[in-house]
PLY file of the C-alpha trace (Angstrom):
ply
format ascii 1.0
element vertex 269
property float x
property float y
property float z
element edge 268
property int vertex1
property int vertex2
end_header
2.29 17.61 -32.53
3.00 16.78 -28.90
1.23 13.80 -27.44
-0.95 14.56 -24.45
0.33 13.03 -21.22
-2.03 10.51 -19.58
-4.32 12.02 -16.96
-3.59 9.63 -14.11
-0.71 10.15 -11.68
0.98 8.44 -8.75
2.88 9.61 -5.70
4.12 7.33 -2.93
4.62 8.98 0.45
5.88 7.93 3.85
3.97 8.29 7.10
7.14 8.08 9.12
7.26 5.52 11.90
5.35 7.05 14.81
1.70 7.78 14.09
1.01 11.49 13.64
4.45 12.60 14.75
6.44 12.08 11.56
4.03 12.98 8.77
5.34 16.00 6.87
3.13 18.74 5.37
3.94 17.77 1.78
3.01 14.12 2.33
-0.21 15.19 4.08
-1.05 17.43 1.14
-0.63 14.57 -1.33
-2.90 12.36 0.78
-5.61 15.00 1.09
-5.55 15.97 -2.59
-5.55 12.44 -4.04
-8.58 10.85 -5.68
-7.67 7.44 -4.23
-5.37 6.53 -1.34
-3.82 3.08 -0.99
-2.64 2.25 2.52
0.34 -0.05 2.85
0.17 -0.13 6.64
-0.50 -3.06 8.96
-2.21 -1.29 11.86
-5.96 -0.68 11.88
-5.48 2.41 14.03
-3.26 3.93 11.36
-5.86 3.18 8.69
-8.58 4.87 10.75
-6.31 7.89 11.17
-5.80 8.05 7.40
-9.56 7.91 6.83
-9.86 11.14 8.76
-7.75 12.75 6.02
-9.39 11.08 3.03
-12.72 9.37 2.35
-11.38 6.75 -0.09
-8.60 4.81 1.66
-8.05 1.28 0.39
-6.01 -1.15 2.46
-3.30 -3.24 0.82
-3.09 -5.62 3.78
-5.65 -8.17 2.47
-3.13 -9.18 -0.20
-0.89 -10.71 2.50
-1.48 -14.29 3.56
0.61 -16.84 5.44
2.03 -19.33 2.95
1.59 -16.97 -0.01
4.71 -15.62 -1.69
5.31 -12.01 -0.78
6.37 -11.33 -4.38
2.89 -12.38 -5.52
1.45 -10.06 -2.88
3.63 -7.16 -4.00
2.72 -7.63 -7.67
-0.98 -7.62 -6.81
-0.48 -4.38 -4.87
1.20 -2.80 -7.89
-1.63 -3.97 -10.15
-4.26 -2.49 -7.84
-2.46 0.85 -7.65
-1.84 1.07 -11.39
-5.43 0.17 -12.23
-6.54 3.45 -10.65
-3.74 5.37 -12.37
-4.85 3.88 -15.70
-8.39 5.04 -14.90
-7.11 8.63 -14.89
-7.15 9.15 -11.13
-4.65 10.95 -8.93
-3.36 8.13 -6.74
-1.41 8.32 -3.49
0.27 5.26 -1.99
0.94 5.60 1.73
3.54 3.44 3.44
5.23 3.19 6.83
8.47 5.08 7.34
10.19 5.93 4.08
8.18 4.54 1.13
11.36 3.43 -0.64
13.01 1.54 2.22
12.28 -2.21 2.32
9.29 -1.56 0.09
9.29 -3.26 -3.34
5.78 -2.27 -4.41
6.20 1.55 -4.32
9.41 1.42 -6.38
7.87 -0.95 -8.92
4.59 0.96 -9.21
6.46 4.20 -9.88
8.78 2.50 -12.38
5.89 1.01 -14.36
3.80 4.19 -14.23
6.69 6.27 -15.57
7.39 3.74 -18.33
3.77 4.14 -19.43
4.03 7.91 -19.55
2.27 8.77 -16.29
3.58 11.32 -13.80
4.92 9.39 -10.81
7.32 10.16 -7.98
8.22 9.36 -4.38
8.33 11.64 -1.36
10.75 10.55 1.41
9.71 9.88 4.97
11.29 9.25 8.36
12.45 5.64 8.33
13.19 3.10 11.05
16.87 3.75 10.35
16.45 7.43 11.23
14.69 6.51 14.47
17.37 3.93 15.28
20.14 6.53 15.16
18.19 8.81 17.49
17.05 6.16 19.98
20.40 4.35 20.23
22.55 7.48 20.13
24.48 6.33 17.07
26.28 8.74 14.77
26.83 6.77 11.52
29.70 9.06 10.63
31.79 8.10 13.65
32.67 4.49 12.83
30.55 3.93 9.74
27.49 1.72 9.31
26.81 -1.38 7.26
23.19 -2.26 6.55
22.11 -5.69 5.32
18.88 -7.56 5.01
19.74 -10.43 7.36
19.09 -13.24 4.91
21.63 -11.76 2.47
24.38 -12.75 4.89
23.24 -16.36 4.53
22.40 -16.42 0.82
25.42 -14.51 -0.49
29.07 -14.01 0.32
29.13 -10.56 1.90
32.01 -8.78 3.58
31.56 -7.58 7.16
33.72 -4.87 8.67
33.73 -5.43 12.47
35.21 -1.94 13.05
31.88 -0.40 11.97
28.29 -0.80 13.16
26.43 -3.69 11.54
22.66 -3.21 11.20
20.66 -6.31 10.28
17.10 -5.89 9.05
14.30 -8.47 9.10
16.13 -10.87 11.40
12.76 -12.38 12.33
12.59 -13.73 8.77
16.25 -14.67 8.42
16.88 -17.64 6.16
13.39 -17.73 4.62
13.84 -18.82 1.00
10.13 -19.22 0.28
9.12 -15.54 0.71
5.91 -17.01 2.10
6.49 -17.03 5.86
5.95 -14.37 8.49
8.74 -15.70 10.72
11.47 -18.30 10.93
12.87 -19.47 14.26
15.82 -20.21 16.56
17.43 -22.76 14.22
17.59 -20.17 11.45
19.00 -17.53 13.75
21.61 -20.06 14.90
22.83 -20.26 11.31
23.05 -16.46 11.28
25.09 -16.50 14.50
27.45 -19.07 13.01
28.10 -16.70 10.12
28.58 -13.72 12.43
31.05 -15.45 14.76
33.58 -15.35 11.93
33.93 -11.67 12.82
32.50 -11.31 16.35
32.97 -13.25 19.62
29.92 -15.04 20.97
29.94 -12.80 24.06
29.91 -9.60 22.00
26.93 -7.38 22.91
24.22 -6.91 20.29
21.06 -4.80 20.46
17.52 -5.77 19.46
15.74 -2.58 18.40
12.13 -1.83 17.49
10.82 1.59 16.54
7.63 2.70 18.30
4.71 3.19 15.91
2.30 4.79 18.39
3.03 7.87 20.54
2.23 5.91 23.71
4.88 3.28 22.94
8.59 3.29 23.75
11.37 1.93 21.59
12.46 -1.64 22.27
16.14 -1.58 23.19
17.29 -4.97 24.46
20.98 -5.79 24.88
22.22 -9.37 24.92
25.18 -11.50 23.91
25.46 -12.57 20.28
25.38 -16.20 21.38
21.94 -15.66 22.96
20.37 -14.30 19.77
18.82 -17.59 18.55
16.63 -17.89 21.68
15.59 -14.23 21.77
12.04 -13.11 20.98
12.40 -11.43 17.59
9.50 -10.29 15.41
9.35 -8.97 11.85
9.57 -5.39 13.11
12.79 -5.93 15.05
16.25 -4.91 13.90
19.54 -6.22 15.28
22.39 -3.75 15.74
25.93 -5.02 16.32
28.35 -2.36 17.63
31.99 -2.37 16.48
34.05 -5.23 17.88
37.47 -3.92 16.88
39.24 -0.58 16.66
39.83 0.97 13.26
43.38 0.40 11.99
45.38 3.35 10.69
46.28 3.17 6.99
49.87 4.36 7.45
50.90 4.18 3.79
47.89 6.10 2.55
48.26 8.74 5.26
51.91 9.22 4.29
50.89 9.83 0.69
48.27 12.36 1.79
50.82 14.14 4.00
53.15 14.41 1.02
50.34 15.87 -1.08
49.55 18.40 1.68
53.19 19.50 1.79
53.35 19.84 -1.99
50.14 21.90 -2.03
51.37 24.30 0.65
54.94 24.50 -0.55
56.28 23.05 2.72
59.47 21.07 2.29
0 1
1 2
2 3
3 4
4 5
5 6
6 7
7 8
8 9
9 10
10 11
11 12
12 13
13 14
14 15
15 16
16 17
17 18
18 19
19 20
20 21
21 22
22 23
23 24
24 25
25 26
26 27
27 28
28 29
29 30
30 31
31 32
32 33
33 34
34 35
35 36
36 37
37 38
38 39
39 40
40 41
41 42
42 43
43 44
44 45
45 46
46 47
47 48
48 49
49 50
50 51
51 52
52 53
53 54
54 55
55 56
56 57
57 58
58 59
59 60
60 61
61 62
62 63
63 64
64 65
65 66
66 67
67 68
68 69
69 70
70 71
71 72
72 73
73 74
74 75
75 76
76 77
77 78
78 79
79 80
80 81
81 82
82 83
83 84
84 85
85 86
86 87
87 88
88 89
89 90
90 91
91 92
92 93
93 94
94 95
95 96
96 97
97 98
98 99
99 100
100 101
101 102
102 103
103 104
104 105
105 106
106 107
107 108
108 109
109 110
110 111
111 112
112 113
113 114
114 115
115 116
116 117
117 118
118 119
119 120
120 121
121 122
122 123
123 124
124 125
125 126
126 127
127 128
128 129
129 130
130 131
131 132
132 133
133 134
134 135
135 136
136 137
137 138
138 139
139 140
140 141
141 142
142 143
143 144
144 145
145 146
146 147
147 148
148 149
149 150
150 151
151 152
152 153
153 154
154 155
155 156
156 157
157 158
158 159
159 160
160 161
161 162
162 163
163 164
164 165
165 166
166 167
167 168
168 169
169 170
170 171
171 172
172 173
173 174
174 175
175 176
176 177
177 178
178 179
179 180
180 181
181 182
182 183
183 184
184 185
185 186
186 187
187 188
188 189
189 190
190 191
191 192
192 193
193 194
194 195
195 196
196 197
197 198
198 199
199 200
200 201
201 202
202 203
203 204
204 205
205 206
206 207
207 208
208 209
209 210
210 211
211 212
212 213
213 214
214 215
215 216
216 217
217 218
218 219
219 220
220 221
221 222
222 223
223 224
224 225
225 226
226 227
227 228
228 229
229 230
230 231
231 232
232 233
233 234
234 235
235 236
236 237
237 238
238 239
239 240
240 241
241 242
242 243
243 244
244 245
245 246
246 247
247 248
248 249
249 250
250 251
251 252
252 253
253 254
254 255
255 256
256 257
257 258
258 259
259 260
260 261
261 262
262 263
263 264
264 265
265 266
266 267
267 268
């Protein structure tokens, strides 16, 4: 005899970055058809907009607090979401951008729900990375792109390829080991610069980028020297993009091997 699957379900969707412009029809449908909607967004205007689509929208923002570990906040979010799934409701979690990018709670909630036998999945959304490529005119296939959470460059030994773009996320929080702060400061960014100058000159141009979240806003695109980064005004929403500092070097030996394989495949002596 087959066991009956639990009645509750969970889907996590992305709003995209710019209010109203990026929401896809499938994500909208999940929001409208849910029994309960949890809003992982930080803007009251966005919450009001969501309430026009659904009568039961519950904000996850009250779980945040300065000095409180973000991991504790994220776990409480997961508990709140799963409580409604356990109650047999169709739950939709709504998050900025792509719900799986820099978002621990959606991944964890889906993981736990699935492990308990509930139907749970994620629908992708337009992320800040997607907007960055469009606003800065970057094709990631041209030179390649490396993406790091900024603190990882300080906490771990990571390799940087200065012939590719380097995209650093959450620079406003760089160096925070407590997971309880909303920002660090110039001294922390100075440590980041000292790590980066191993591969880039201090005068190398970097870009501070922020995606607009309202249609009336424009993207923040500020260019400055790497050495000036510690004193720059950088918030949690800002991303730092470092263009290539060196030309790509030809791999002569590998190319010779590939040429030999081409000749063998075509029968050319």
